[in-house]
N, C-alpha and C positions, 0 to 999 in steps of 0.2 A: 504494500500499499504506499501511496505517496501523499504528501501533504504539500501542495504547491505554495501555500502562504499560511502563516499562523492565523488561526481563526477560521480558515476555510474548511469545508467538510473533507474528510478522507475519501479517496476514490479507489475503487478496486476494478482492475481491468477484467471484463467478462466477454471474451470474444472480441467483437468490434464495438461493444457498448460499454460505457462507463456508468457505474451505478454509485451515486453519492450515499454514503452512510454516515450519519452524524451520531457521534457517540459522545454523550456528556454524562459521565458518572452514572451510567446505567439507565439514563432517562433519554428518551428520543422525542423530539417535538412532534406534534401531530402532523404537521405539514411534511416533515421528512419521512415519517412512516407512510403517509399517503403517497408521496412521490415514489418511495421505494416499491410499494405495492403496485402502483400503476406501471412502473418501468418493468418490474418482474412479470406482470401479466402481459405486457406488450411483447417482451422477449419470448415468453412461453407460447404465444399464439402466432408468432412470426410477423408481427406488425400488421399492416393493412393488407398483406399479400392475399389473405383468404377472401377479402372483399372484392378484389379485382383479379380473377383468375387469368392466366396467360393463355388466351385463345390461340396464339401463334404456336405455342407448344403443343396444344391439342392438334392443330392443323398439321404440324410436322409428324406426329405420330400417325395420323391418318394417311398422310402421304407415304410414309414408310411402310405402313401396312399394305397399301396397294402395290407398292414397288416389290415387296417381298412375295405377294401372290403372283404378280406378273412374272417374276424370276423363278417361280416354282419352289420357293422355300417355305413350305407349309409349316414347318416346325417353328421357324422364327416368326411367321405371321401369327401363329396360335399363341406365342409368348406375349403378343400385344393385345390379346383378347382378355376380357374379364372372365373369371372362373365360371360364372353361370352361362356365359355365351359358349364357352368351350363345351360344357356339359350338354347344353341344348343341341349344339351342332353334332356332337357325337351320338346322342340319343336319337335324334331325328334322322340321321343319315345311316346309322349302323356302322360307321367307320371311325377310325381315330381322327382327331382334330386335324393333324397335318395333311391327311389324305382328303378329308371332307372339305376343308376350306379351299382347296385348289379346284374342286368340282362343284362348288356351291353356285356357280353361275353368276359371280360377281361381275359387274360391268368393268370395262377397261377405263379406269380413272387415273389421270396423270397430274392434272393441275388443280391446285386448291384455288377456289373462287371466292371464299369468304368463310367466316367462322363466327359463331356467337358462343360466349362462354358465360355461365352464370353459376356462382357457387362452386360445386364440384362436378358440374355437368357442362358439356359442350356439344354443339352441332357444327359439323364441318361440311361445307358445300364444296364439292369437287366438280370437275367438268362433266362427269357422267355418273356421279354417285353422291349420296348424302350419308354421312356417318354420324353416330352418336357415341360420345366418349364420356367416361367418368374418371374421377381421380381415385386411384387405389394406392393407399399409402401416400407417397408424394409424386406418383407417376400417372400420366394420362394413359388410359387403357380403352380399347374399343368395345363398346357394349353392343352396337348394331352396325351393320354395313350392308350395302346393296339396297338401300332404302329409296323408295319412291313415294311421292305424295299420292294419297288416294282420296282426292276431293276433300270432303269435310271429315273423313275418318282419319285415324292415326296413320302414320307411315306404314307401308308394307315393306318388310325388310327380309332379305334372303338369309342373312346371318344375324341372329339375335339371341339374346339371353332370356331366361325365364324370370 
């Protein structure tokens, strides 16, 4: 810990953040405690990152998924799917995910045209496909692909989870 100037609060380096801790004979002023709680909560939740998800990262995963399917790498493509989608694909096709995803009839999509990300979900619009993704842990994963709008009904998807 360092004390930059007499009378200033002590600071402790925590990653890239500094948290001020005022210690006065075992008594902490309410404002210092409130500030410490607020900074700790901010650090624990990752700041505002959860409020503004990175749609470009979801779009990159969607593009990678289609690239892997085009190249015939079903194993790597399945690694980008959420667990429920893998299970549904295997159950409905009677094949392993790596085999099933390659014969699912997904459209040939190459270019990302746009994305919408809200909370832990995203929709990625590609030139010939619409994909839905969700955050698993800290990573975007494909929940549904090969989706087309069906009028007023929900999207109809060739690869989807339960």
